[in-house]
ChimeraX commands (.cxc) that place a marker at each C-alpha (Angstrom):
marker #1 position -41.16,-58.45,-1.00 radius 0.5
marker #1 position -38.93,-55.78,0.52 radius 0.5
marker #1 position -36.58,-54.20,-2.02 radius 0.5
marker #1 position -33.79,-53.05,0.27 radius 0.5
marker #1 position -32.77,-52.12,3.80 radius 0.5
marker #1 position -32.10,-48.42,3.62 radius 0.5
marker #1 position -30.47,-48.04,7.04 radius 0.5
marker #1 position -27.58,-50.30,5.96 radius 0.5
marker #1 position -27.18,-48.50,2.66 radius 0.5
marker #1 position -25.24,-45.34,2.02 radius 0.5
marker #1 position -28.45,-43.43,2.78 radius 0.5
marker #1 position -28.61,-44.56,6.39 radius 0.5
marker #1 position -31.15,-42.72,8.54 radius 0.5
marker #1 position -32.12,-39.24,7.41 radius 0.5
marker #1 position -31.47,-37.52,10.72 radius 0.5
marker #1 position -32.24,-34.05,9.37 radius 0.5
marker #1 position -35.82,-34.97,8.43 radius 0.5
marker #1 position -38.75,-33.67,10.45 radius 0.5
marker #1 position -40.15,-37.16,11.26 radius 0.5
marker #1 position -36.82,-38.24,12.73 radius 0.5
marker #1 position -36.54,-35.03,14.76 radius 0.5
marker #1 position -40.03,-35.68,16.09 radius 0.5
marker #1 position -38.91,-39.20,17.01 radius 0.5
marker #1 position -35.98,-37.75,18.96 radius 0.5
marker #1 position -38.27,-35.33,20.78 radius 0.5
marker #1 position -40.66,-38.15,21.65 radius 0.5
marker #1 position -37.83,-40.17,23.20 radius 0.5
marker #1 position -37.20,-37.34,25.65 radius 0.5
marker #1 position -40.61,-35.74,26.16 radius 0.5
marker #1 position -43.00,-38.65,25.66 radius 0.5
marker #1 position -41.92,-40.85,28.56 radius 0.5
marker #1 position -44.03,-39.36,31.35 radius 0.5
marker #1 position -45.97,-41.89,33.43 radius 0.5
marker #1 position -49.66,-41.32,34.30 radius 0.5
marker #1 position -49.23,-43.42,37.44 radius 0.5
marker #1 position -46.50,-41.06,38.69 radius 0.5
marker #1 position -48.86,-38.06,38.77 radius 0.5
marker #1 position -50.02,-36.91,42.19 radius 0.5
marker #1 position -53.84,-36.95,42.22 radius 0.5
marker #1 position -54.11,-36.50,46.00 radius 0.5
marker #1 position -55.90,-33.15,45.69 radius 0.5
marker #1 position -58.08,-33.95,42.71 radius 0.5
marker #1 position -60.86,-35.81,44.48 radius 0.5
marker #1 position -61.09,-33.08,47.11 radius 0.5
marker #1 position -61.32,-30.43,44.38 radius 0.5
marker #1 position -63.86,-32.54,42.50 radius 0.5
marker #1 position -66.12,-32.62,45.54 radius 0.5
marker #1 position -65.80,-28.82,45.89 radius 0.5
marker #1 position -67.16,-28.18,42.40 radius 0.5
marker #1 position -70.79,-27.33,41.80 radius 0.5
marker #1 position -72.99,-30.08,40.38 radius 0.5
marker #1 position -73.01,-28.33,37.02 radius 0.5
marker #1 position -69.22,-28.01,36.99 radius 0.5
marker #1 position -68.83,-31.69,37.86 radius 0.5
marker #1 position -71.17,-32.76,35.08 radius 0.5
marker #1 position -69.46,-30.65,32.44 radius 0.5
marker #1 position -66.03,-31.80,33.58 radius 0.5
marker #1 position -67.12,-35.44,33.65 radius 0.5
marker #1 position -68.49,-35.13,30.14 radius 0.5
marker #1 position -65.25,-33.60,28.87 radius 0.5
marker #1 position -63.09,-36.27,30.53 radius 0.5
marker #1 position -65.36,-39.00,29.18 radius 0.5
marker #1 position -65.19,-37.64,25.63 radius 0.5
marker #1 position -61.41,-37.58,25.84 radius 0.5
marker #1 position -61.40,-41.11,27.28 radius 0.5
marker #1 position -63.42,-42.49,24.38 radius 0.5
marker #1 position -61.54,-40.39,21.86 radius 0.5
marker #1 position -58.12,-41.58,23.04 radius 0.5
marker #1 position -59.29,-45.19,22.90 radius 0.5
marker #1 position -60.57,-44.63,19.36 radius 0.5
marker #1 position -57.41,-43.02,18.02 radius 0.5
marker #1 position -55.30,-45.75,19.65 radius 0.5
marker #1 position -57.31,-48.46,17.93 radius 0.5
marker #1 position -57.60,-46.68,14.57 radius 0.5
marker #1 position -54.00,-45.57,14.00 radius 0.5
marker #1 position -52.64,-48.95,12.86 radius 0.5
marker #1 position -53.78,-48.77,9.18 radius 0.5
marker #1 position -51.83,-45.53,8.70 radius 0.5
marker #1 position -48.77,-47.05,10.34 radius 0.5
marker #1 position -49.00,-50.06,8.03 radius 0.5
marker #1 position -49.34,-47.82,4.97 radius 0.5
marker #1 position -46.28,-45.77,5.89 radius 0.5
marker #1 position -44.31,-48.94,6.70 radius 0.5
marker #1 position -45.19,-50.54,3.37 radius 0.5
marker #1 position -43.94,-47.43,1.59 radius 0.5
marker #1 position -40.58,-47.95,3.31 radius 0.5
marker #1 position -40.54,-44.54,5.00 radius 0.5
marker #1 position -38.41,-45.65,7.93 radius 0.5
marker #1 position -38.06,-42.28,9.72 radius 0.5
marker #1 position -41.81,-41.74,9.62 radius 0.5
marker #1 position -42.47,-45.25,10.88 radius 0.5
marker #1 position -39.96,-44.73,13.71 radius 0.5
marker #1 position -41.90,-41.69,14.84 radius 0.5
marker #1 position -45.25,-43.45,14.47 radius 0.5
marker #1 position -44.14,-46.12,16.96 radius 0.5
marker #1 position -43.94,-43.36,19.59 radius 0.5
marker #1 position -47.23,-41.92,18.34 radius 0.5
marker #1 position -49.13,-45.15,19.07 radius 0.5
marker #1 position -47.41,-45.61,22.43 radius 0.5
marker #1 position -48.45,-42.11,23.46 radius 0.5
marker #1 position -52.06,-42.55,22.37 radius 0.5
marker #1 position -52.24,-45.72,24.47 radius 0.5
marker #1 position -50.81,-43.83,27.43 radius 0.5
marker #1 position -53.39,-41.05,27.01 radius 0.5
marker #1 position -56.08,-43.72,27.14 radius 0.5
marker #1 position -54.57,-44.99,30.38 radius 0.5
marker #1 position -54.39,-41.47,31.83 radius 0.5
marker #1 position -58.05,-40.55,31.42 radius 0.5
marker #1 position -59.18,-43.93,32.73 radius 0.5
marker #1 position -56.96,-43.41,35.77 radius 0.5
marker #1 position -58.54,-39.99,36.35 radius 0.5
marker #1 position -62.06,-41.45,36.18 radius 0.5
marker #1 position -61.08,-44.17,38.65 radius 0.5
marker #1 position -59.60,-41.58,41.06 radius 0.5
marker #1 position -62.89,-39.68,40.92 radius 0.5
marker #1 position -64.88,-42.85,41.56 radius 0.5
marker #1 position -66.57,-42.67,38.15 radius 0.5
marker #1 position -66.61,-46.38,37.35 radius 0.5
marker #1 position -70.18,-46.58,36.02 radius 0.5
marker #1 position -71.05,-46.82,32.32 radius 0.5
marker #1 position -70.48,-43.33,30.90 radius 0.5
marker #1 position -71.27,-44.10,27.27 radius 0.5
marker #1 position -74.51,-42.13,27.51 radius 0.5
marker #1 position -72.35,-38.99,27.51 radius 0.5
marker #1 position -71.30,-39.77,23.93 radius 0.5
marker #1 position -73.60,-37.40,22.05 radius 0.5
marker #1 position -74.97,-38.06,18.54 radius 0.5
marker #1 position -72.32,-35.85,16.92 radius 0.5
marker #1 position -69.57,-37.48,18.97 radius 0.5
marker #1 position -70.76,-40.91,17.87 radius 0.5
marker #1 position -70.87,-39.77,14.24 radius 0.5
marker #1 position -67.24,-38.69,14.43 radius 0.5
marker #1 position -65.65,-41.40,16.55 radius 0.5
marker #1 position -67.91,-44.39,15.83 radius 0.5
marker #1 position -68.24,-43.80,12.08 radius 0.5
marker #1 position -66.09,-41.19,10.34 radius 0.5
marker #1 position -62.76,-41.92,12.06 radius 0.5
marker #1 position -62.77,-45.75,11.76 radius 0.5
marker #1 position -64.15,-45.62,8.21 radius 0.5
marker #1 position -61.46,-43.21,6.97 radius 0.5
marker #1 position -58.66,-45.13,8.70 radius 0.5
marker #1 position -59.83,-48.63,7.78 radius 0.5
marker #1 position -60.11,-47.59,4.14 radius 0.5
marker #1 position -56.30,-47.66,4.13 radius 0.5
marker #1 position -56.40,-51.44,4.51 radius 0.5
marker #1 position -57.70,-51.71,0.95 radius 0.5
marker #1 position -56.79,-48.32,-0.57 radius 0.5
marker #1 position -53.37,-46.78,0.07 radius 0.5
marker #1 position -53.65,-44.10,-2.59 radius 0.5
marker #1 position -52.49,-40.54,-1.81 radius 0.5
marker #1 position -56.14,-39.48,-1.77 radius 0.5
marker #1 position -57.03,-42.07,0.89 radius 0.5
marker #1 position -53.98,-41.23,3.01 radius 0.5
marker #1 position -54.77,-37.51,2.76 radius 0.5
marker #1 position -58.36,-38.07,3.88 radius 0.5
marker #1 position -57.31,-40.27,6.79 radius 0.5
marker #1 position -54.75,-37.75,8.01 radius 0.5
marker #1 position -57.19,-34.87,7.59 radius 0.5
marker #1 position -59.77,-36.63,9.76 radius 0.5
marker #1 position -57.31,-37.93,12.36 radius 0.5
marker #1 position -54.57,-35.31,12.63 radius 0.5
marker #1 position -56.13,-32.09,11.41 radius 0.5
marker #1 position -59.70,-32.44,12.64 radius 0.5
marker #1 position -59.75,-34.73,15.67 radius 0.5
marker #1 position -56.35,-33.77,17.08 radius 0.5
marker #1 position -55.92,-30.30,15.61 radius 0.5
marker #1 position -59.46,-28.99,16.15 radius 0.5
marker #1 position -61.48,-31.14,18.56 radius 0.5
marker #1 position -58.73,-32.02,21.04 radius 0.5
marker #1 position -57.27,-28.51,20.96 radius 0.5
marker #1 position -60.71,-27.11,21.74 radius 0.5
marker #1 position -60.99,-29.60,24.60 radius 0.5
marker #1 position -57.66,-28.44,26.07 radius 0.5
marker #1 position -58.90,-24.86,25.76 radius 0.5
marker #1 position -61.98,-25.79,27.79 radius 0.5
marker #1 position -59.87,-27.43,30.51 radius 0.5
marker #1 position -57.61,-24.40,30.78 radius 0.5
marker #1 position -60.47,-21.88,30.71 radius 0.5
marker #1 position -62.30,-23.87,33.37 radius 0.5
marker #1 position -60.35,-25.97,35.86 radius 0.5
marker #1 position -56.97,-24.31,35.35 radius 0.5
marker #1 position -58.30,-20.79,35.88 radius 0.5
marker #1 position -60.20,-22.02,38.93 radius 0.5
marker #1 position -56.96,-23.63,40.19 radius 0.5
marker #1 position -58.69,-26.97,40.60 radius 0.5
marker #1 position -57.61,-30.59,40.04 radius 0.5
marker #1 position -53.83,-30.11,39.56 radius 0.5
marker #1 position -53.19,-33.79,38.80 radius 0.5
marker #1 position -55.62,-33.78,35.91 radius 0.5
marker #1 position -54.21,-30.50,34.59 radius 0.5
marker #1 position -50.62,-31.79,34.85 radius 0.5
marker #1 position -51.55,-34.73,32.65 radius 0.5
marker #1 position -53.40,-32.47,30.22 radius 0.5
marker #1 position -50.19,-30.47,29.83 radius 0.5
marker #1 position -48.21,-33.61,28.96 radius 0.5
marker #1 position -50.89,-34.81,26.55 radius 0.5
marker #1 position -51.10,-31.44,24.83 radius 0.5
marker #1 position -47.33,-31.53,24.30 radius 0.5
marker #1 position -47.49,-35.08,22.92 radius 0.5
marker #1 position -50.33,-34.14,20.60 radius 0.5
marker #1 position -48.38,-31.18,19.24 radius 0.5
marker #1 position -45.94,-33.73,17.80 radius 0.5
marker #1 position -48.82,-35.79,16.40 radius 0.5
marker #1 position -50.38,-32.75,14.73 radius 0.5
marker #1 position -46.93,-31.72,13.52 radius 0.5
marker #1 position -46.47,-35.09,11.86 radius 0.5
marker #1 position -49.93,-34.98,10.29 radius 0.5
marker #1 position -49.19,-31.51,8.94 radius 0.5
marker #1 position -45.89,-32.76,7.53 radius 0.5
marker #1 position -47.59,-35.77,5.95 radius 0.5
marker #1 position -50.28,-33.67,4.29 radius 0.5
marker #1 position -47.77,-31.06,3.17 radius 0.5
marker #1 position -45.65,-33.79,1.60 radius 0.5
marker #1 position -48.66,-35.19,-0.24 radius 0.5
marker #1 position -49.81,-31.72,-1.37 radius 0.5
marker #1 position -46.32,-30.80,-2.54 radius 0.5
marker #1 position -46.25,-33.96,-4.67 radius 0.5
marker #1 position -49.83,-33.49,-5.92 radius 0.5
marker #1 position -51.17,-29.97,-5.45 radius 0.5
marker #1 position -54.73,-30.94,-6.35 radius 0.5
marker #1 position -54.89,-32.75,-3.01 radius 0.5
marker #1 position -55.04,-29.38,-1.23 radius 0.5
marker #1 position -58.56,-28.80,-2.53 radius 0.5
marker #1 position -59.62,-32.28,-1.39 radius 0.5
marker #1 position -58.25,-31.63,2.10 radius 0.5
marker #1 position -59.90,-28.22,2.20 radius 0.5
marker #1 position -63.23,-29.69,1.14 radius 0.5
marker #1 position -62.97,-32.45,3.76 radius 0.5
marker #1 position -62.34,-29.97,6.56 radius 0.5
marker #1 position -65.25,-27.86,5.35 radius 0.5
marker #1 position -67.46,-30.97,5.56 radius 0.5
marker #1 position -66.25,-31.74,9.08 radius 0.5
marker #1 position -66.39,-28.19,10.48 radius 0.5
marker #1 position -70.14,-28.19,11.31 radius 0.5
marker #1 position -69.61,-31.31,13.41 radius 0.5
marker #1 position -67.06,-29.48,15.56 radius 0.5
marker #1 position -69.47,-26.64,16.22 radius 0.5
marker #1 position -72.33,-29.06,16.90 radius 0.5
marker #1 position -70.20,-31.02,19.39 radius 0.5
marker #1 position -69.46,-27.81,21.32 radius 0.5
marker #1 position -73.14,-26.89,21.40 radius 0.5
marker #1 position -74.29,-30.34,22.51 radius 0.5
marker #1 position -72.00,-30.11,25.51 radius 0.5
marker #1 position -73.67,-26.88,26.63 radius 0.5
marker #1 position -77.18,-28.40,26.59 radius 0.5
marker #1 position -78.80,-25.18,25.43 radius 0.5
marker #1 position -76.84,-22.85,27.73 radius 0.5
marker #1 position -74.81,-19.92,26.38 radius 0.5
marker #1 position -72.17,-20.08,29.11 radius 0.5
marker #1 position -70.42,-22.97,30.83 radius 0.5
marker #1 position -70.68,-23.54,34.57 radius 0.5
marker #1 position -67.14,-22.12,34.79 radius 0.5
marker #1 position -68.31,-18.87,33.21 radius 0.5
marker #1 position -66.88,-19.50,29.74 radius 0.5
marker #1 position -69.18,-18.18,26.97 radius 0.5
marker #1 position -70.10,-20.70,24.28 radius 0.5
marker #1 position -69.21,-18.00,21.72 radius 0.5
marker #1 position -65.63,-18.02,23.01 radius 0.5
marker #1 position -65.32,-21.77,22.52 radius 0.5
marker #1 position -66.86,-21.61,19.03 radius 0.5
marker #1 position -64.45,-18.83,18.06 radius 0.5
marker #1 position -61.51,-20.91,19.29 radius 0.5
marker #1 position -62.69,-23.85,17.17 radius 0.5
marker #1 position -63.06,-21.60,14.14 radius 0.5
marker #1 position -59.52,-20.28,14.60 radius 0.5
marker #1 position -58.13,-23.82,14.80 radius 0.5
marker #1 position -59.82,-24.75,11.53 radius 0.5
marker #1 position -58.39,-21.66,9.83 radius 0.5
marker #1 position -54.88,-22.27,11.19 radius 0.5
marker #1 position -54.82,-25.86,9.91 radius 0.5
marker #1 position -55.64,-24.78,6.35 radius 0.5
marker #1 position -53.26,-21.83,6.46 radius 0.5
marker #1 position -50.32,-24.06,7.39 radius 0.5
marker #1 position -51.21,-26.68,4.79 radius 0.5
marker #1 position -51.48,-24.03,2.05 radius 0.5
marker #1 position -47.78,-23.30,2.44 radius 0.5
marker #1 position -46.99,-26.69,0.91 radius 0.5
marker #1 position -48.14,-25.49,-2.51 radius 0.5
marker #1 position -45.06,-23.31,-2.71 radius 0.5
marker #1 position -42.50,-25.73,-1.24 radius 0.5
marker #1 position -40.50,-28.65,-2.55 radius 0.5
marker #1 position -40.69,-32.03,-0.84 radius 0.5
marker #1 position -37.12,-31.56,0.38 radius 0.5
marker #1 position -38.05,-28.23,2.00 radius 0.5
marker #1 position -40.95,-29.92,3.76 radius 0.5
marker #1 position -38.68,-32.63,5.15 radius 0.5
marker #1 position -36.48,-29.87,6.58 radius 0.5
marker #1 position -39.34,-27.89,8.17 radius 0.5
marker #1 position -38.52,-26.76,11.69 radius 0.5
marker #1 position -40.69,-28.09,14.48 radius 0.5
marker #1 position -41.53,-24.58,15.68 radius 0.5
marker #1 position -43.06,-23.75,12.29 radius 0.5
marker #1 position -45.69,-26.42,12.95 radius 0.5
marker #1 position -46.39,-25.51,16.56 radius 0.5
marker #1 position -44.55,-28.51,18.02 radius 0.5
marker #1 position -43.75,-27.96,21.69 radius 0.5
marker link #1:1,2 radius 0.2
marker link #1:2,3 radius 0.2
marker link #1:3,4 radius 0.2
marker link #1:4,5 radius 0.2
marker link #1:5,6 radius 0.2
marker link #1:6,7 radius 0.2
marker link #1:7,8 radius 0.2
marker link #1:8,9 radius 0.2
marker link #1:9,10 radius 0.2
marker link #1:10,11 radius 0.2
marker link #1:11,12 radius 0.2
marker link #1:12,13 radius 0.2
marker link #1:13,14 radius 0.2
marker link #1:14,15 radius 0.2
marker link #1:15,16 radius 0.2
marker link #1:16,17 radius 0.2
marker link #1:17,18 radius 0.2
marker link #1:18,19 radius 0.2
marker link #1:19,20 radius 0.2
marker link #1:20,21 radius 0.2
marker link #1:21,22 radius 0.2
marker link #1:22,23 radius 0.2
marker link #1:23,24 radius 0.2
marker link #1:24,25 radius 0.2
marker link #1:25,26 radius 0.2
marker link #1:26,27 radius 0.2
marker link #1:27,28 radius 0.2
marker link #1:28,29 radius 0.2
marker link #1:29,30 radius 0.2
marker link #1:30,31 radius 0.2
marker link #1:31,32 radius 0.2
marker link #1:32,33 radius 0.2
marker link #1:33,34 radius 0.2
marker link #1:34,35 radius 0.2
marker link #1:35,36 radius 0.2
marker link #1:36,37 radius 0.2
marker link #1:37,38 radius 0.2
marker link #1:38,39 radius 0.2
marker link #1:39,40 radius 0.2
marker link #1:40,41 radius 0.2
marker link #1:41,42 radius 0.2
marker link #1:42,43 radius 0.2
marker link #1:43,44 radius 0.2
marker link #1:44,45 radius 0.2
marker link #1:45,46 radius 0.2
marker link #1:46,47 radius 0.2
marker link #1:47,48 radius 0.2
marker link #1:48,49 radius 0.2
marker link #1:49,50 radius 0.2
marker link #1:50,51 radius 0.2
marker link #1:51,52 radius 0.2
marker link #1:52,53 radius 0.2
marker link #1:53,54 radius 0.2
marker link #1:54,55 radius 0.2
marker link #1:55,56 radius 0.2
marker link #1:56,57 radius 0.2
marker link #1:57,58 radius 0.2
marker link #1:58,59 radius 0.2
marker link #1:59,60 radius 0.2
marker link #1:60,61 radius 0.2
marker link #1:61,62 radius 0.2
marker link #1:62,63 radius 0.2
marker link #1:63,64 radius 0.2
marker link #1:64,65 radius 0.2
marker link #1:65,66 radius 0.2
marker link #1:66,67 radius 0.2
marker link #1:67,68 radius 0.2
marker link #1:68,69 radius 0.2
marker link #1:69,70 radius 0.2
marker link #1:70,71 radius 0.2
marker link #1:71,72 radius 0.2
marker link #1:72,73 radius 0.2
marker link #1:73,74 radius 0.2
marker link #1:74,75 radius 0.2
marker link #1:75,76 radius 0.2
marker link #1:76,77 radius 0.2
marker link #1:77,78 radius 0.2
marker link #1:78,79 radius 0.2
marker link #1:79,80 radius 0.2
marker link #1:80,81 radius 0.2
marker link #1:81,82 radius 0.2
marker link #1:82,83 radius 0.2
marker link #1:83,84 radius 0.2
marker link #1:84,85 radius 0.2
marker link #1:85,86 radius 0.2
marker link #1:86,87 radius 0.2
marker link #1:87,88 radius 0.2
marker link #1:88,89 radius 0.2
marker link #1:89,90 radius 0.2
marker link #1:90,91 radius 0.2
marker link #1:91,92 radius 0.2
marker link #1:92,93 radius 0.2
marker link #1:93,94 radius 0.2
marker link #1:94,95 radius 0.2
marker link #1:95,96 radius 0.2
marker link #1:96,97 radius 0.2
marker link #1:97,98 radius 0.2
marker link #1:98,99 radius 0.2
marker link #1:99,100 radius 0.2
marker link #1:100,101 radius 0.2
marker link #1:101,102 radius 0.2
marker link #1:102,103 radius 0.2
marker link #1:103,104 radius 0.2
marker link #1:104,105 radius 0.2
marker link #1:105,106 radius 0.2
marker link #1:106,107 radius 0.2
marker link #1:107,108 radius 0.2
marker link #1:108,109 radius 0.2
marker link #1:109,110 radius 0.2
marker link #1:110,111 radius 0.2
marker link #1:111,112 radius 0.2
marker link #1:112,113 radius 0.2
marker link #1:113,114 radius 0.2
marker link #1:114,115 radius 0.2
marker link #1:115,116 radius 0.2
marker link #1:116,117 radius 0.2
marker link #1:117,118 radius 0.2
marker link #1:118,119 radius 0.2
marker link #1:119,120 radius 0.2
marker link #1:120,121 radius 0.2
marker link #1:121,122 radius 0.2
marker link #1:122,123 radius 0.2
marker link #1:123,124 radius 0.2
marker link #1:124,125 radius 0.2
marker link #1:125,126 radius 0.2
marker link #1:126,127 radius 0.2
marker link #1:127,128 radius 0.2
marker link #1:128,129 radius 0.2
marker link #1:129,130 radius 0.2
marker link #1:130,131 radius 0.2
marker link #1:131,132 radius 0.2
marker link #1:132,133 radius 0.2
marker link #1:133,134 radius 0.2
marker link #1:134,135 radius 0.2
marker link #1:135,136 radius 0.2
marker link #1:136,137 radius 0.2
marker link #1:137,138 radius 0.2
marker link #1:138,139 radius 0.2
marker link #1:139,140 radius 0.2
marker link #1:140,141 radius 0.2
marker link #1:141,142 radius 0.2
marker link #1:142,143 radius 0.2
marker link #1:143,144 radius 0.2
marker link #1:144,145 radius 0.2
marker link #1:145,146 radius 0.2
marker link #1:146,147 radius 0.2
marker link #1:147,148 radius 0.2
marker link #1:148,149 radius 0.2
marker link #1:149,150 radius 0.2
marker link #1:150,151 radius 0.2
marker link #1:151,152 radius 0.2
marker link #1:152,153 radius 0.2
marker link #1:153,154 radius 0.2
marker link #1:154,155 radius 0.2
marker link #1:155,156 radius 0.2
marker link #1:156,157 radius 0.2
marker link #1:157,158 radius 0.2
marker link #1:158,159 radius 0.2
marker link #1:159,160 radius 0.2
marker link #1:160,161 radius 0.2
marker link #1:161,162 radius 0.2
marker link #1:162,163 radius 0.2
marker link #1:163,164 radius 0.2
marker link #1:164,165 radius 0.2
marker link #1:165,166 radius 0.2
marker link #1:166,167 radius 0.2
marker link #1:167,168 radius 0.2
marker link #1:168,169 radius 0.2
marker link #1:169,170 radius 0.2
marker link #1:170,171 radius 0.2
marker link #1:171,172 radius 0.2
marker link #1:172,173 radius 0.2
marker link #1:173,174 radius 0.2
marker link #1:174,175 radius 0.2
marker link #1:175,176 radius 0.2
marker link #1:176,177 radius 0.2
marker link #1:177,178 radius 0.2
marker link #1:178,179 radius 0.2
marker link #1:179,180 radius 0.2
marker link #1:180,181 radius 0.2
marker link #1:181,182 radius 0.2
marker link #1:182,183 radius 0.2
marker link #1:183,184 radius 0.2
marker link #1:184,185 radius 0.2
marker link #1:185,186 radius 0.2
marker link #1:186,187 radius 0.2
marker link #1:187,188 radius 0.2
marker link #1:188,189 radius 0.2
marker link #1:189,190 radius 0.2
marker link #1:190,191 radius 0.2
marker link #1:191,192 radius 0.2
marker link #1:192,193 radius 0.2
marker link #1:193,194 radius 0.2
marker link #1:194,195 radius 0.2
marker link #1:195,196 radius 0.2
marker link #1:196,197 radius 0.2
marker link #1:197,198 radius 0.2
marker link #1:198,199 radius 0.2
marker link #1:199,200 radius 0.2
marker link #1:200,201 radius 0.2
marker link #1:201,202 radius 0.2
marker link #1:202,203 radius 0.2
marker link #1:203,204 radius 0.2
marker link #1:204,205 radius 0.2
marker link #1:205,206 radius 0.2
marker link #1:206,207 radius 0.2
marker link #1:207,208 radius 0.2
marker link #1:208,209 radius 0.2
marker link #1:209,210 radius 0.2
marker link #1:210,211 radius 0.2
marker link #1:211,212 radius 0.2
marker link #1:212,213 radius 0.2
marker link #1:213,214 radius 0.2
marker link #1:214,215 radius 0.2
marker link #1:215,216 radius 0.2
marker link #1:216,217 radius 0.2
marker link #1:217,218 radius 0.2
marker link #1:218,219 radius 0.2
marker link #1:219,220 radius 0.2
marker link #1:220,221 radius 0.2
marker link #1:221,222 radius 0.2
marker link #1:222,223 radius 0.2
marker link #1:223,224 radius 0.2
marker link #1:224,225 radius 0.2
marker link #1:225,226 radius 0.2
marker link #1:226,227 radius 0.2
marker link #1:227,228 radius 0.2
marker link #1:228,229 radius 0.2
marker link #1:229,230 radius 0.2
marker link #1:230,231 radius 0.2
marker link #1:231,232 radius 0.2
marker link #1:232,233 radius 0.2
marker link #1:233,234 radius 0.2
marker link #1:234,235 radius 0.2
marker link #1:235,236 radius 0.2
marker link #1:236,237 radius 0.2
marker link #1:237,238 radius 0.2
marker link #1:238,239 radius 0.2
marker link #1:239,240 radius 0.2
marker link #1:240,241 radius 0.2
marker link #1:241,242 radius 0.2
marker link #1:242,243 radius 0.2
marker link #1:243,244 radius 0.2
marker link #1:244,245 radius 0.2
marker link #1:245,246 radius 0.2
marker link #1:246,247 radius 0.2
marker link #1:247,248 radius 0.2
marker link #1:248,249 radius 0.2
marker link #1:249,250 radius 0.2
marker link #1:250,251 radius 0.2
marker link #1:251,252 radius 0.2
marker link #1:252,253 radius 0.2
marker link #1:253,254 radius 0.2
marker link #1:254,255 radius 0.2
marker link #1:255,256 radius 0.2
marker link #1:256,257 radius 0.2
marker link #1:257,258 radius 0.2
marker link #1:258,259 radius 0.2
marker link #1:259,260 radius 0.2
marker link #1:260,261 radius 0.2
marker link #1:261,262 radius 0.2
marker link #1:262,263 radius 0.2
marker link #1:263,264 radius 0.2
marker link #1:264,265 radius 0.2
marker link #1:265,266 radius 0.2
marker link #1:266,267 radius 0.2
marker link #1:267,268 radius 0.2
marker link #1:268,269 radius 0.2
marker link #1:269,270 radius 0.2
marker link #1:270,271 radius 0.2
marker link #1:271,272 radius 0.2
marker link #1:272,273 radius 0.2
marker link #1:273,274 radius 0.2
marker link #1:274,275 radius 0.2
marker link #1:275,276 radius 0.2
marker link #1:276,277 radius 0.2
marker link #1:277,278 radius 0.2
marker link #1:278,279 radius 0.2
marker link #1:279,280 radius 0.2
marker link #1:280,281 radius 0.2
marker link #1:281,282 radius 0.2
marker link #1:282,283 radius 0.2
marker link #1:283,284 radius 0.2
marker link #1:284,285 radius 0.2
marker link #1:285,286 radius 0.2
marker link #1:286,287 radius 0.2
marker link #1:287,288 radius 0.2
marker link #1:288,289 radius 0.2
marker link #1:289,290 radius 0.2
marker link #1:290,291 radius 0.2
marker link #1:291,292 radius 0.2
marker link #1:292,293 radius 0.2
marker link #1:293,294 radius 0.2
marker link #1:294,295 radius 0.2
marker link #1:295,296 radius 0.2
view
C-alpha cells in the first residue's frame, strides 16, 4: 500500500536533485531518432573496408546489438525497486533510461540491416560475452525481484552501470573512434554512436549517483562494490582479447595494448569516483553536478 503522494505534498518534486536534472537533460538530448540518420554513405564505406576491417566492425556492432537488447530487457527489476522505494525523481529519470536503451537496440539493428547483415550473428557472441550478458547481467538484475536489499541493489548497479556501461561500452566507443572515426568511414554509424555515448553518460551518471548514495548510507558497501569490480575486471580484458583472435593489433592499426590500457583506466576511474562518497553526506550526493560525473 502506498503511504503518500509526495508530489502533492509540501515536498513536491525535488528539482535540485541530480536524478531530476538528468531527467531534464534526457528530455532535451535523448530524443534523437535512429531513422532520421543519413546512412547513405555507410554501405559504400563498408564495401571499401578490408575483409579484416569488416569482420572486426561487424563483431563490434553485433556485440553492441546484443548488449543493448540485454540491458533493455534487464533494467526493469531496478526500476521496480526504485519505484517501490518511492524515489519519484529517480523513477522519472529511469523512464527515459529504458526508452533510450530500447532506441539503442533499434539503432544497431537498423545499422545491420543497412549493411545487409540479416543472417544469424549469434556465433560472434564469444564465451566471455555470453558469460557476462547471458548469465551475470540477468542474474544480478533478476535477483532484485526477490531481494531489494542495499547489497543486492549495489551489486546490480555495479554490474549494469559501472561495468557494462562504464567499462565495456566505453571501451567499445573507444574502438569505434580509434577505427572508423579516424579512418573517416561510415558517418551514419558514427553519428549514432555519438548520440548513444551521450545518452550512456547520463546512465553511468545515474548509476554512480545510486552507488554513491548507497555507500554514503552504508560505507561498508564500498568494499563490496570494489570486490565485485575486481571480480569482473578479468572478463573485460578477456573480451578485448577474444575480439583480436590472437592478433596484437586491430585491422585499423590499433594496438591491443592500447585498448587494454583504456579498459584499465575506465575501471580505475569508476572506483575513484565512487570512493568520494565515503566523505560526503547523502544531501551532498543529491546535489552533485552532472559535470563531476562525466555527464555530457
